PDB file of the backbone (N, CA, C, O) and the ligand in Angstrom, with CONECT records:
HET     ZN  A 101       1
ATOM      1  N   UNK A   1      -7.289  -6.493 -23.038  1.00  0.00           N
ATOM      2  CA  UNK A   1      -7.339  -5.290 -22.191  1.00  0.00           C
ATOM      3  C   UNK A   1      -7.814  -5.663 -20.796  1.00  0.00           C
ATOM      4  O   UNK A   1      -8.614  -6.577 -20.600  1.00  0.00           O
ATOM      5  N   UNK A   2      -7.289  -4.919 -19.846  1.00  0.00           N
ATOM      6  CA  UNK A   2      -7.631  -5.221 -18.458  1.00  0.00           C
ATOM      7  C   UNK A   2      -7.652  -3.953 -17.643  1.00  0.00           C
ATOM      8  O   UNK A   2      -6.884  -3.026 -17.900  1.00  0.00           O
ATOM      9  N   UNK A   3      -8.528  -3.909 -16.663  1.00  0.00           N
ATOM     10  CA  UNK A   3      -8.522  -2.794 -15.722  1.00  0.00           C
ATOM     11  C   UNK A   3      -7.701  -3.193 -14.505  1.00  0.00           C
ATOM     12  O   UNK A   3      -7.726  -4.337 -14.051  1.00  0.00           O
ATOM     13  N   UNK A   4      -6.982  -2.218 -14.003  1.00  0.00           N
ATOM     14  CA  UNK A   4      -6.120  -2.526 -12.872  1.00  0.00           C
ATOM     15  C   UNK A   4      -6.056  -1.300 -11.966  1.00  0.00           C
ATOM     16  O   UNK A   4      -5.920  -0.172 -12.440  1.00  0.00           O
ATOM     17  N   UNK A   5      -6.156  -1.531 -10.671  1.00  0.00           N
ATOM     18  CA  UNK A   5      -5.989  -0.427  -9.723  1.00  0.00           C
ATOM     19  C   UNK A   5      -4.500  -0.239  -9.470  1.00  0.00           C
ATOM     20  O   UNK A   5      -3.893  -0.961  -8.679  1.00  0.00           O
ATOM     21  N   UNK A   6      -3.931   0.729 -10.147  1.00  0.00           N
ATOM     22  CA  UNK A   6      -2.493   0.890 -10.059  1.00  0.00           C
ATOM     23  C   UNK A   6      -2.037   1.312  -8.665  1.00  0.00           C
ATOM     24  O   UNK A   6      -0.877   1.120  -8.301  1.00  0.00           O
ATOM     25  N   UNK A   7      -2.951   1.885  -7.891  1.00  0.00           N
ATOM     26  CA  UNK A   7      -2.605   2.283  -6.526  1.00  0.00           C
ATOM     27  C   UNK A   7      -2.094   1.080  -5.736  1.00  0.00           C
ATOM     28  O   UNK A   7      -1.244   1.219  -4.856  1.00  0.00           O
ATOM     29  N   UNK A   8      -2.622  -0.105  -6.061  1.00  0.00           N
ATOM     30  CA  UNK A   8      -2.207  -1.322  -5.370  1.00  0.00           C
ATOM     31  C   UNK A   8      -0.709  -1.579  -5.573  1.00  0.00           C
ATOM     32  O   UNK A   8       0.003  -1.900  -4.621  1.00  0.00           O
ATOM     33  N   UNK A   9      -0.238  -1.438  -6.805  1.00  0.00           N
ATOM     34  CA  UNK A   9       1.191  -1.628  -7.082  1.00  0.00           C
ATOM     35  C   UNK A   9       2.034  -0.591  -6.354  1.00  0.00           C
ATOM     36  O   UNK A   9       3.101  -0.901  -5.823  1.00  0.00           O
ATOM     37  N   UNK A  10       1.538   0.648  -6.336  1.00  0.00           N
ATOM     38  CA  UNK A  10       2.300   1.718  -5.690  1.00  0.00           C
ATOM     39  C   UNK A  10       2.436   1.456  -4.190  1.00  0.00           C
ATOM     40  O   UNK A  10       3.485   1.707  -3.596  1.00  0.00           O
ATOM     41  N   UNK A  11       1.357   0.945  -3.586  1.00  0.00           N
ATOM     42  CA  UNK A  11       1.403   0.652  -2.148  1.00  0.00           C
ATOM     43  C   UNK A  11       2.416  -0.461  -1.863  1.00  0.00           C
ATOM     44  O   UNK A  11       3.197  -0.356  -0.918  1.00  0.00           O
ATOM     45  N   UNK A  12       2.410  -1.526  -2.675  1.00  0.00           N
ATOM     46  CA  UNK A  12       3.372  -2.617  -2.454  1.00  0.00           C
ATOM     47  C   UNK A  12       4.808  -2.125  -2.654  1.00  0.00           C
ATOM     48  O   UNK A  12       5.722  -2.538  -1.941  1.00  0.00           O
ATOM     49  N   UNK A  13       4.988  -1.237  -3.635  1.00  0.00           N
ATOM     50  CA  UNK A  13       6.338  -0.706  -3.885  1.00  0.00           C
ATOM     51  C   UNK A  13       6.872   0.092  -2.699  1.00  0.00           C
ATOM     52  O   UNK A  13       8.069   0.068  -2.410  1.00  0.00           O
ATOM     53  N   UNK A  14       5.974   0.796  -2.019  1.00  0.00           N
ATOM     54  CA  UNK A  14       6.386   1.674  -0.929  1.00  0.00           C
ATOM     55  C   UNK A  14       6.384   0.986   0.432  1.00  0.00           C
ATOM     56  O   UNK A  14       6.948   1.504   1.396  1.00  0.00           O
ATOM     57  N   UNK A  15       5.751  -0.174   0.508  1.00  0.00           N
ATOM     58  CA  UNK A  15       5.557  -0.831   1.801  1.00  0.00           C
ATOM     59  C   UNK A  15       6.887  -1.114   2.505  1.00  0.00           C
ATOM     60  O   UNK A  15       7.027  -0.879   3.705  1.00  0.00           O
ATOM     61  N   UNK A  16       7.859  -1.619   1.744  1.00  0.00           N
ATOM     62  CA  UNK A  16       9.130  -1.996   2.359  1.00  0.00           C
ATOM     63  C   UNK A  16       9.834  -0.816   3.027  1.00  0.00           C
ATOM     64  O   UNK A  16      10.358  -0.945   4.133  1.00  0.00           O
ATOM     65  N   UNK A  17       9.842   0.324   2.357  1.00  0.00           N
ATOM     66  CA  UNK A  17      10.550   1.467   2.955  1.00  0.00           C
ATOM     67  C   UNK A  17       9.842   1.947   4.229  1.00  0.00           C
ATOM     68  O   UNK A  17      10.493   2.419   5.161  1.00  0.00           O
ATOM     69  N   UNK A  18       8.519   1.827   4.266  1.00  0.00           N
ATOM     70  CA  UNK A  18       7.793   2.207   5.481  1.00  0.00           C
ATOM     71  C   UNK A  18       8.082   1.200   6.602  1.00  0.00           C
ATOM     72  O   UNK A  18       8.220   1.587   7.762  1.00  0.00           O
ATOM     73  N   UNK A  19       8.173  -0.097   6.256  1.00  0.00           N
ATOM     74  CA  UNK A  19       8.489  -1.117   7.257  1.00  0.00           C
ATOM     75  C   UNK A  19       9.883  -0.862   7.842  1.00  0.00           C
ATOM     76  O   UNK A  19      10.088  -0.980   9.050  1.00  0.00           O
ATOM     77  N   UNK A  20      10.834  -0.512   6.977  1.00  0.00           N
ATOM     78  CA  UNK A  20      12.202  -0.252   7.413  1.00  0.00           C
ATOM     79  C   UNK A  20      12.245   0.976   8.329  1.00  0.00           C
ATOM     80  O   UNK A  20      12.994   1.008   9.306  1.00  0.00           O
ATOM     81  N   UNK A  21      11.440   1.972   8.003  1.00  0.00           N
ATOM     82  CA  UNK A  21      11.402   3.193   8.811  1.00  0.00           C
ATOM     83  C   UNK A  21      10.707   2.973  10.156  1.00  0.00           C
ATOM     84  O   UNK A  21      10.839   3.786  11.070  1.00  0.00           O
ATOM     85  N   UNK A  22       9.959   1.858  10.271  1.00  0.00           N
ATOM     86  CA  UNK A  22       9.231   1.555  11.507  1.00  0.00           C
ATOM     87  C   UNK A  22       9.580   0.146  11.982  1.00  0.00           C
ATOM     88  O   UNK A  22       8.740  -0.752  11.934  1.00  0.00           O
ATOM     89  N   UNK A  23      10.825  -0.047  12.445  1.00  0.00           N
ATOM     90  CA  UNK A  23      11.288  -1.411  12.778  1.00  0.00           C
ATOM     91  C   UNK A  23      10.532  -2.040  13.944  1.00  0.00           C
ATOM     92  O   UNK A  23      10.617  -3.251  14.146  1.00  0.00           O
ATOM     93  N   UNK A  24       9.797  -1.243  14.713  1.00  0.00           N
ATOM     94  CA  UNK A  24       9.043  -1.797  15.844  1.00  0.00           C
ATOM     95  C   UNK A  24       7.817  -2.582  15.366  1.00  0.00           C
ATOM     96  O   UNK A  24       7.276  -3.408  16.101  1.00  0.00           O
ATOM     97  N   UNK A  25       7.387  -2.316  14.129  1.00  0.00           N
ATOM     98  CA  UNK A  25       6.179  -2.968  13.618  1.00  0.00           C
ATOM     99  C   UNK A  25       6.485  -4.378  13.146  1.00  0.00           C
ATOM    100  O   UNK A  25       7.571  -4.654  12.637  1.00  0.00           O
ATOM    101  N   UNK A  26       5.515  -5.264  13.320  1.00  0.00           N
ATOM    102  CA  UNK A  26       5.670  -6.644  12.863  1.00  0.00           C
ATOM    103  C   UNK A  26       5.682  -6.666  11.335  1.00  0.00           C
ATOM    104  O   UNK A  26       4.902  -5.975  10.680  1.00  0.00           O
ATOM    105  N   UNK A  27       6.581  -7.471  10.790  1.00  0.00           N
ATOM    106  CA  UNK A  27       6.786  -7.531   9.341  1.00  0.00           C
ATOM    107  C   UNK A  27       6.353  -8.884   8.778  1.00  0.00           C
ATOM    108  O   UNK A  27       6.791  -9.275   7.697  1.00  0.00           O
ATOM    109  N   UNK A  28       5.499  -9.594   9.503  1.00  0.00           N
ATOM    110  CA  UNK A  28       5.072 -10.910   9.013  1.00  0.00           C
ATOM    111  C   UNK A  28       4.093 -10.723   7.846  1.00  0.00           C
ATOM    112  O   UNK A  28       3.568  -9.630   7.635  1.00  0.00           O
ATOM    113  N   UNK A  29       3.859 -11.788   7.104  1.00  0.00           N
ATOM    114  CA  UNK A  29       3.033 -11.684   5.899  1.00  0.00           C
ATOM    115  C   UNK A  29       1.622 -11.204   6.234  1.00  0.00           C
ATOM    116  O   UNK A  29       1.038 -10.391   5.518  1.00  0.00           O
ATOM    117  N   UNK A  30       1.086 -11.731   7.347  1.00  0.00           N
ATOM    118  CA  UNK A  30      -0.235 -11.327   7.807  1.00  0.00           C
ATOM    119  C   UNK A  30      -0.353  -9.822   7.980  1.00  0.00           C
ATOM    120  O   UNK A  30      -1.271  -9.187   7.461  1.00  0.00           O
ATOM    121  N   UNK A  31       0.599  -9.265   8.721  1.00  0.00           N
ATOM    122  CA  UNK A  31       0.565  -7.838   9.024  1.00  0.00           C
ATOM    123  C   UNK A  31       0.813  -7.017   7.760  1.00  0.00           C
ATOM    124  O   UNK A  31       0.188  -5.975   7.566  1.00  0.00           O
ATOM    125  N   UNK A  32       1.726  -7.482   6.896  1.00  0.00           N
ATOM    126  CA  UNK A  32       1.998  -6.744   5.661  1.00  0.00           C
ATOM    127  C   UNK A  32       0.738  -6.635   4.805  1.00  0.00           C
ATOM    128  O   UNK A  32       0.455  -5.575   4.247  1.00  0.00           O
ATOM    129  N   UNK A  33      -0.018  -7.730   4.700  1.00  0.00           N
ATOM    130  CA  UNK A  33      -1.252  -7.694   3.916  1.00  0.00           C
ATOM    131  C   UNK A  33      -2.298  -6.810   4.579  1.00  0.00           C
ATOM    132  O   UNK A  33      -3.020  -6.079   3.900  1.00  0.00           O
ATOM    133  N   UNK A  34      -2.382  -6.876   5.904  1.00  0.00           N
ATOM    134  CA  UNK A  34      -3.334  -6.015   6.621  1.00  0.00           C
ATOM    135  C   UNK A  34      -3.001  -4.547   6.395  1.00  0.00           C
ATOM    136  O   UNK A  34      -3.886  -3.722   6.167  1.00  0.00           O
ATOM    137  N   UNK A  35      -1.711  -4.233   6.463  1.00  0.00           N
ATOM    138  CA  UNK A  35      -1.276  -2.843   6.280  1.00  0.00           C
ATOM    139  C   UNK A  35      -1.575  -2.377   4.854  1.00  0.00           C
ATOM    140  O   UNK A  35      -2.078  -1.272   4.651  1.00  0.00           O
ATOM    141  N   UNK A  36      -1.263  -3.225   3.867  1.00  0.00           N
ATOM    142  CA  UNK A  36      -1.509  -2.853   2.466  1.00  0.00           C
ATOM    143  C   UNK A  36      -3.001  -2.645   2.218  1.00  0.00           C
ATOM    144  O   UNK A  36      -3.393  -1.688   1.550  1.00  0.00           O
ATOM    145  N   UNK A  37      -3.832  -3.539   2.755  1.00  0.00           N
ATOM    146  CA  UNK A  37      -5.280  -3.427   2.539  1.00  0.00           C
ATOM    147  C   UNK A  37      -5.832  -2.158   3.171  1.00  0.00           C
ATOM    148  O   UNK A  37      -6.636  -1.450   2.566  1.00  0.00           O
ATOM    149  N   UNK A  38      -5.395  -1.878   4.389  1.00  0.00           N
ATOM    150  CA  UNK A  38      -5.872  -0.695   5.095  1.00  0.00           C
ATOM    151  C   UNK A  38      -5.404   0.577   4.387  1.00  0.00           C
ATOM    152  O   UNK A  38      -6.178   1.520   4.218  1.00  0.00           O
ATOM    153  N   UNK A  39      -4.148   0.600   3.978  1.00  0.00           N
ATOM    154  CA  UNK A  39      -3.615   1.771   3.268  1.00  0.00           C
ATOM    155  C   UNK A  39      -4.416   2.016   1.991  1.00  0.00           C
ATOM    156  O   UNK A  39      -4.717   3.161   1.652  1.00  0.00           O
ATOM    157  N   UNK A  40      -4.761   0.929   1.278  1.00  0.00           N
ATOM    158  CA  UNK A  40      -5.534   1.084   0.041  1.00  0.00           C
ATOM    159  C   UNK A  40      -6.930   1.630   0.310  1.00  0.00           C
ATOM    160  O   UNK A  40      -7.514   2.302  -0.541  1.00  0.00           O
ATOM    161  N   UNK A  41      -7.458   1.345   1.478  1.00  0.00           N
ATOM    162  CA  UNK A  41      -8.773   1.899   1.825  1.00  0.00           C
ATOM    163  C   UNK A  41      -8.705   3.396   2.120  1.00  0.00           C
ATOM    164  O   UNK A  41      -9.705   4.103   1.995  1.00  0.00           O
ATOM    165  N   UNK A  42      -7.534   3.872   2.508  1.00  0.00           N
ATOM    166  CA  UNK A  42      -7.361   5.307   2.748  1.00  0.00           C
ATOM    167  C   UNK A  42      -7.117   6.080   1.460  1.00  0.00           C
ATOM    168  O   UNK A  42      -7.334   7.290   1.402  1.00  0.00           O
ATOM    169  N   UNK A  43      -6.665   5.375   0.428  1.00  0.00           N
ATOM    170  CA  UNK A  43      -6.240   6.035  -0.804  1.00  0.00           C
ATOM    171  C   UNK A  43      -7.317   5.934  -1.884  1.00  0.00           C
ATOM    172  O   UNK A  43      -8.080   4.968  -1.914  1.00  0.00           O
ATOM    173  N   UNK A  44      -7.377   6.921  -2.760  1.00  0.00           N
ATOM    174  CA  UNK A  44      -8.347   6.818  -3.864  1.00  0.00           C
ATOM    175  C   UNK A  44      -7.876   5.761  -4.854  1.00  0.00           C
ATOM    176  O   UNK A  44      -6.682   5.692  -5.145  1.00  0.00           O
ATOM    177  N   UNK A  45      -8.780   4.937  -5.382  1.00  0.00           N
ATOM    178  CA  UNK A  45      -8.370   3.968  -6.392  1.00  0.00           C
ATOM    179  C   UNK A  45      -7.945   4.692  -7.664  1.00  0.00           C
ATOM    180  O   UNK A  45      -8.501   5.737  -8.001  1.00  0.00           O
ATOM    181  N   UNK A  46      -6.973   4.148  -8.360  1.00  0.00           N
ATOM    182  CA  UNK A  46      -6.519   4.752  -9.622  1.00  0.00           C
ATOM    183  C   UNK A  46      -6.487   3.672 -10.679  1.00  0.00           C
ATOM    184  O   UNK A  46      -5.494   2.960 -10.832  1.00  0.00           O
ATOM    185  N   UNK A  47      -7.581   3.558 -11.402  1.00  0.00           N
ATOM    186  CA  UNK A  47      -7.664   2.508 -12.406  1.00  0.00           C
ATOM    187  C   UNK A  47      -6.994   2.916 -13.703  1.00  0.00           C
ATOM    188  O   UNK A  47      -7.153   4.038 -14.185  1.00  0.00           O
ATOM    189  N   UNK A  48      -6.253   1.991 -14.246  1.00  0.00           N
ATOM    190  CA  UNK A  48      -5.639   2.203 -15.544  1.00  0.00           C
ATOM    191  C   UNK A  48      -6.004   1.025 -16.434  1.00  0.00           C
ATOM    192  O   UNK A  48      -6.286  -0.072 -15.952  1.00  0.00           O
ATOM    193  N   UNK A  49      -5.993   1.269 -17.741  1.00  0.00           N
ATOM    194  CA  UNK A  49      -6.195   0.206 -18.707  1.00  0.00           C
ATOM    195  C   UNK A  49      -4.818  -0.305 -19.073  1.00  0.00           C
ATOM    196  O   UNK A  49      -3.967   0.456 -19.533  1.00  0.00           O
ATOM    197  N   UNK A  50      -4.599  -1.584 -18.871  1.00  0.00           N
ATOM    198  CA  UNK A  50      -3.285  -2.137 -19.205  1.00  0.00           C
ATOM    199  C   UNK A  50      -3.285  -2.619 -20.653  1.00  0.00           C
ATOM    200  O   UNK A  50      -4.334  -2.679 -21.294  1.00  0.00           O
ATOM    201  N   UNK A  51      -2.129  -2.954 -21.151  1.00  0.00           N
ATOM    202  CA  UNK A  51      -1.950  -3.395 -22.539  1.00  0.00           C
ATOM    203  C   UNK A  51      -2.026  -2.264 -23.553  1.00  0.00           C
ATOM    204  O   UNK A  51      -2.310  -2.507 -24.726  1.00  0.00           O
ATOM    205  N   UNK A  52      -1.777  -1.037 -23.121  1.00  0.00           N
ATOM    206  CA  UNK A  52      -1.694   0.051 -24.094  1.00  0.00           C
ATOM    207  C   UNK A  52      -0.357   0.752 -23.891  1.00  0.00           C
ATOM    208  O   UNK A  52       0.185   0.747 -22.786  1.00  0.00           O
ATOM    209  N   UNK A  53       0.173   1.351 -24.941  1.00  0.00           N
ATOM    210  CA  UNK A  53       1.462   2.023 -24.867  1.00  0.00           C
ATOM    211  C   UNK A  53       1.432   3.220 -23.938  1.00  0.00           C
ATOM    212  O   UNK A  53       2.464   3.668 -23.438  1.00  0.00           O
ATOM    213  N   UNK A  54       0.239   3.725 -23.719  1.00  0.00           N
ATOM    214  CA  UNK A  54       0.073   4.942 -22.939  1.00  0.00           C
ATOM    215  C   UNK A  54       0.212   4.697 -21.437  1.00  0.00           C
ATOM    216  O   UNK A  54       0.521   5.614 -20.676  1.00  0.00           O
ATOM    217  N   UNK A  55      -0.012   3.483 -21.032  1.00  0.00           N
ATOM    218  CA  UNK A  55      -0.107   3.180 -19.604  1.00  0.00           C
ATOM    219  C   UNK A  55       1.111   3.649 -18.813  1.00  0.00           C
ATOM    220  O   UNK A  55       0.984   4.246 -17.744  1.00  0.00           O
ATOM    221  N   UNK A  56       2.274   3.372 -19.352  1.00  0.00           N
ATOM    222  CA  UNK A  56       3.490   3.644 -18.606  1.00  0.00           C
ATOM    223  C   UNK A  56       3.640   5.115 -18.236  1.00  0.00           C
ATOM    224  O   UNK A  56       3.954   5.441 -17.091  1.00  0.00           O
ATOM    225  N   UNK A  57       3.415   6.007 -19.211  1.00  0.00           N
ATOM    226  CA  UNK A  57       3.527   7.441 -18.935  1.00  0.00           C
ATOM    227  C   UNK A  57       2.503   7.885 -17.894  1.00  0.00           C
ATOM    228  O   UNK A  57       2.815   8.663 -16.993  1.00  0.00           O
ATOM    229  N   UNK A  58       1.308   7.393 -18.026  1.00  0.00           N
ATOM    230  CA  UNK A  58       0.268   7.751 -17.047  1.00  0.00           C
ATOM    231  C   UNK A  58       0.656   7.291 -15.653  1.00  0.00           C
ATOM    232  O   UNK A  58       0.488   8.018 -14.674  1.00  0.00           O
ATOM    233  N   UNK A  59       1.175   6.073 -15.578  1.00  0.00           N
ATOM    234  CA  UNK A  59       1.561   5.527 -14.287  1.00  0.00           C
ATOM    235  C   UNK A  59       2.673   6.368 -13.662  1.00  0.00           C
ATOM    236  O   UNK A  59       2.635   6.663 -12.468  1.00  0.00           O
ATOM    237  N   UNK A  60       3.647   6.748 -14.458  1.00  0.00           N
ATOM    238  CA  UNK A  60       4.744   7.584 -13.959  1.00  0.00           C
ATOM    239  C   UNK A  60       4.207   8.882 -13.366  1.00  0.00           C
ATOM    240  O   UNK A  60       4.650   9.320 -12.305  1.00  0.00           O
ATOM    241  N   UNK A  61       3.260   9.483 -14.051  1.00  0.00           N
ATOM    242  CA  UNK A  61       2.672  10.733 -13.572  1.00  0.00           C
ATOM    243  C   UNK A  61       1.956  10.516 -12.248  1.00  0.00           C
ATOM    244  O   UNK A  61       2.087  11.316 -11.322  1.00  0.00           O
ATOM    245  N   UNK A  62       1.198   9.429 -12.166  1.00  0.00           N
ATOM    246  CA  UNK A  62       0.480   9.103 -10.930  1.00  0.00           C
ATOM    247  C   UNK A  62       1.446   8.904  -9.776  1.00  0.00           C
ATOM    248  O   UNK A  62       1.194   9.324  -8.646  1.00  0.00           O
ATOM    249  N   UNK A  63       2.557   8.254 -10.089  1.00  0.00           N
ATOM    250  CA  UNK A  63       3.513   7.899  -9.064  1.00  0.00           C
ATOM    251  C   UNK A  63       4.025   9.133  -8.325  1.00  0.00           C
ATOM    252  O   UNK A  63       4.018   9.168  -7.095  1.00  0.00           O
ATOM    253  N   UNK A  64       4.470  10.145  -9.072  1.00  0.00           N
ATOM    254  CA  UNK A  64       5.009  11.327  -8.401  1.00  0.00           C
ATOM    255  C   UNK A  64       3.902  12.107  -7.702  1.00  0.00           C
ATOM    256  O   UNK A  64       4.122  12.701  -6.647  1.00  0.00           O
ATOM    257  N   UNK A  65       2.725  12.101  -8.289  1.00  0.00           N
ATOM    258  CA  UNK A  65       1.605  12.838  -7.708  1.00  0.00           C
ATOM    259  C   UNK A  65       1.186  12.270  -6.348  1.00  0.00           C
ATOM    260  O   UNK A  65       0.806  13.020  -5.448  1.00  0.00           O
ATOM    261  N   UNK A  66       1.256  10.954  -6.204  1.00  0.00           N
ATOM    262  CA  UNK A  66       0.709  10.334  -5.004  1.00  0.00           C
ATOM    263  C   UNK A  66       1.731   9.822  -4.007  1.00  0.00           C
ATOM    264  O   UNK A  66       1.374   9.306  -2.948  1.00  0.00           O
ATOM    265  N   UNK A  67       3.007   9.966  -4.350  1.00  0.00           N
ATOM    266  CA  UNK A  67       4.051   9.414  -3.493  1.00  0.00           C
ATOM    267  C   UNK A  67       3.918   9.738  -2.010  1.00  0.00           C
ATOM    268  O   UNK A  67       3.976   8.843  -1.166  1.00  0.00           O
ATOM    269  N   UNK A  68       3.741  11.003  -1.698  1.00  0.00           N
ATOM    270  CA  UNK A  68       3.689  11.415  -0.293  1.00  0.00           C
ATOM    271  C   UNK A  68       2.419  10.881   0.354  1.00  0.00           C
ATOM    272  O   UNK A  68       2.457  10.383   1.479  1.00  0.00           O
ATOM    273  N   UNK A  69       1.290  10.982  -0.352  1.00  0.00           N
ATOM    274  CA  UNK A  69       0.029  10.456   0.174  1.00  0.00           C
ATOM    275  C   UNK A  69       0.138   8.963   0.464  1.00  0.00           C
ATOM    276  O   UNK A  69      -0.393   8.479   1.463  1.00  0.00           O
ATOM    277  N   UNK A  70       0.825   8.241  -0.410  1.00  0.00           N
ATOM    278  CA  UNK A  70       0.943   6.795  -0.255  1.00  0.00           C
ATOM    279  C   UNK A  70       1.742   6.451   0.998  1.00  0.00           C
ATOM    280  O   UNK A  70       1.332   5.607   1.795  1.00  0.00           O
ATOM    281  N   UNK A  71       2.885   7.111   1.165  1.00  0.00           N
ATOM    282  CA  UNK A  71       3.712   6.834   2.342  1.00  0.00           C
ATOM    283  C   UNK A  71       2.951   7.210   3.620  1.00  0.00           C
ATOM    284  O   UNK A  71       3.026   6.497   4.621  1.00  0.00           O
ATOM    285  N   UNK A  72       2.226   8.318   3.585  1.00  0.00           N
ATOM    286  CA  UNK A  72       1.431   8.735   4.745  1.00  0.00           C
ATOM    287  C   UNK A  72       0.356   7.690   5.056  1.00  0.00           C
ATOM    288  O   UNK A  72       0.161   7.323   6.215  1.00  0.00           O
ATOM    289  N   UNK A  73      -0.329   7.218   4.032  1.00  0.00           N
ATOM    290  CA  UNK A  73      -1.402   6.231   4.231  1.00  0.00           C
ATOM    291  C   UNK A  73      -0.838   4.917   4.772  1.00  0.00           C
ATOM    292  O   UNK A  73      -1.436   4.304   5.657  1.00  0.00           O
ATOM    293  N   UNK A  74       0.305   4.482   4.247  1.00  0.00           N
ATOM    294  CA  UNK A  74       0.901   3.222   4.723  1.00  0.00           C
ATOM    295  C   UNK A  74       1.343   3.378   6.176  1.00  0.00           C
ATOM    296  O   UNK A  74       1.141   2.476   6.990  1.00  0.00           O
ATOM    297  N   UNK A  75       1.945   4.523   6.502  1.00  0.00           N
ATOM    298  CA  UNK A  75       2.397   4.753   7.874  1.00  0.00           C
ATOM    299  C   UNK A  75       1.209   4.734   8.834  1.00  0.00           C
ATOM    300  O   UNK A  75       1.280   4.142   9.911  1.00  0.00           O
ATOM    301  N   UNK A  76       0.123   5.382   8.435  1.00  0.00           N
ATOM    302  CA  UNK A  76      -1.096   5.399   9.250  1.00  0.00           C
ATOM    303  C   UNK A  76      -1.643   3.977   9.427  1.00  0.00           C
ATOM    304  O   UNK A  76      -2.014   3.577  10.531  1.00  0.00           O
ATOM    305  N   UNK A  77      -1.686   3.233   8.337  1.00  0.00           N
ATOM    306  CA  UNK A  77      -2.176   1.850   8.385  1.00  0.00           C
ATOM    307  C   UNK A  77      -1.287   0.996   9.290  1.00  0.00           C
ATOM    308  O   UNK A  77      -1.778   0.172  10.061  1.00  0.00           O
ATOM    309  N   UNK A  78       0.017   1.204   9.186  1.00  0.00           N
ATOM    310  CA  UNK A  78       0.971   0.448   9.996  1.00  0.00           C
ATOM    311  C   UNK A  78       0.727   0.689  11.490  1.00  0.00           C
ATOM    312  O   UNK A  78       0.779  -0.239  12.296  1.00  0.00           O
ATOM    313  N   UNK A  79       0.464   1.942  11.841  1.00  0.00           N
ATOM    314  CA  UNK A  79       0.218   2.257  13.253  1.00  0.00           C
ATOM    315  C   UNK A  79      -1.041   1.564  13.762  1.00  0.00           C
ATOM    316  O   UNK A  79      -1.073   1.059  14.883  1.00  0.00           O
ATOM    317  N   UNK A  80      -2.081   1.547  12.922  1.00  0.00           N
ATOM    318  CA  UNK A  80      -3.340   0.903  13.328  1.00  0.00           C
ATOM    319  C   UNK A  80      -3.152  -0.611  13.451  1.00  0.00           C
ATOM    320  O   UNK A  80      -3.567  -1.212  14.442  1.00  0.00           O
ATOM    321  N   UNK A  81      -2.527  -1.221  12.446  1.00  0.00           N
ATOM    322  CA  UNK A  81      -2.331  -2.676  12.462  1.00  0.00           C
ATOM    323  C   UNK A  81      -1.414  -3.079  13.628  1.00  0.00           C
ATOM    324  O   UNK A  81      -1.659  -4.084  14.294  1.00  0.00           O
ATOM    325  N   UNK A  82      -0.364  -2.292  13.867  1.00  0.00           N
ATOM    326  CA  UNK A  82       0.573  -2.612  14.953  1.00  0.00           C
ATOM    327  C   UNK A  82      -0.090  -2.555  16.320  1.00  0.00           C
ATOM    328  O   UNK A  82       0.279  -3.295  17.232  1.00  0.00           O
ATOM    329  N   UNK A  83      -1.076  -1.666  16.457  1.00  0.00           N
ATOM    330  CA  UNK A  83      -1.723  -1.537  17.756  1.00  0.00           C
ATOM    331  C   UNK A  83      -2.636  -2.729  18.037  1.00  0.00           C
ATOM    332  O   UNK A  83      -2.952  -3.010  19.193  1.00  0.00           O
ATOM    333  N   UNK A  84      -3.062  -3.433  16.977  1.00  0.00           N
ATOM    334  CA  UNK A  84      -3.920  -4.606  17.156  1.00  0.00           C
ATOM    335  C   UNK A  84      -3.656  -5.602  16.039  1.00  0.00           C
ATOM    336  O   UNK A  84      -4.515  -5.800  15.179  1.00  0.00           O
ATOM    337  N   UNK A  85      -2.494  -6.230  16.032  1.00  0.00           N
ATOM    338  CA  UNK A  85      -2.165  -7.136  14.911  1.00  0.00           C
ATOM    339  C   UNK A  85      -3.078  -8.351  14.886  1.00  0.00           C
ATOM    340  O   UNK A  85      -3.382  -8.928  15.930  1.00  0.00           O
ATOM    341  N   UNK A  86      -3.513  -8.738  13.694  1.00  0.00           N
ATOM    342  CA  UNK A  86      -4.402  -9.902  13.522  1.00  0.00           C
ATOM    343  C   UNK A  86      -3.735 -11.201  13.926  1.00  0.00           C
ATOM    344  O   UNK A  86      -4.401 -12.138  14.367  1.00  0.00           O
ATOM    345  N   UNK A  87      -2.399 -11.258  13.774  1.00  0.00           N
ATOM    346  CA  UNK A  87      -1.738 -12.532  14.069  1.00  0.00           C
ATOM    347  C   UNK A  87      -1.834 -12.884  15.549  1.00  0.00           C
ATOM    348  O   UNK A  87      -1.541 -14.016  15.933  1.00  0.00           O
ATOM    349  N   UNK A  88      -2.244 -11.920  16.394  1.00  0.00           N
ATOM    350  CA  UNK A  88      -2.449 -12.179  17.825  1.00  0.00           C
ATOM    351  C   UNK A  88      -3.895 -12.536  18.137  1.00  0.00           C
ATOM    352  O   UNK A  88      -4.206 -12.965  19.249  1.00  0.00           O
ATOM    353  N   UNK A  89      -4.777 -12.361  17.159  1.00  0.00           N
ATOM    354  CA  UNK A  89      -6.218 -12.474  17.403  1.00  0.00           C
ATOM    355  C   UNK A  89      -6.592 -13.777  18.095  1.00  0.00           C
ATOM    356  O   UNK A  89      -7.400 -13.774  19.024  1.00  0.00           O
ATOM    357  N   UNK A  90      -6.014 -14.889  17.653  1.00  0.00           N
ATOM    358  CA  UNK A  90      -6.361 -16.187  18.214  1.00  0.00           C
ATOM    359  C   UNK A  90      -5.895 -16.374  19.636  1.00  0.00           C
ATOM    360  O   UNK A  90      -6.395 -17.248  20.343  1.00  0.00           O
ATOM    361  N   UNK A  91      -4.939 -15.561  20.070  1.00  0.00           N
ATOM    362  CA  UNK A  91      -4.338 -15.767  21.399  1.00  0.00           C
ATOM    363  C   UNK A  91      -4.970 -14.900  22.471  1.00  0.00           C
ATOM    364  O   UNK A  91      -4.691 -15.073  23.657  1.00  0.00           O
ATOM    365  N   UNK A  92      -5.825 -13.965  22.059  1.00  0.00           N
ATOM    366  CA  UNK A  92      -6.390 -13.031  23.051  1.00  0.00           C
ATOM    367  C   UNK A  92      -7.544 -13.653  23.839  1.00  0.00           C
ATOM    368  O   UNK A  92      -8.123 -12.999  24.706  1.00  0.00           O
TER     369      UNK A  92
HETATM  370 ZN    ZN A 101       2.521  -9.842  12.262  1.00  0.00          ZN2+
END
């Protein structure tokens, strides 16, 4: 048995569509991780116990419940990261 913050998976699943919707934002690995981390800080953690038959149904329910919040949080994170990307930090 394992505990897992399923919100993390949901954020990674949605990240690509937010990047596509915001082509002006940098899509490098650095920025993607910064955006995912920041978005997760805006969102409530959703821990699930893995290795049980029940997990999948619970996850599906969470997914529809949080979809809009997740996209909003990622978009917000993207705007913050884009305004001050870490990959430029060494050059300033
Ligand atoms: Zn970048």
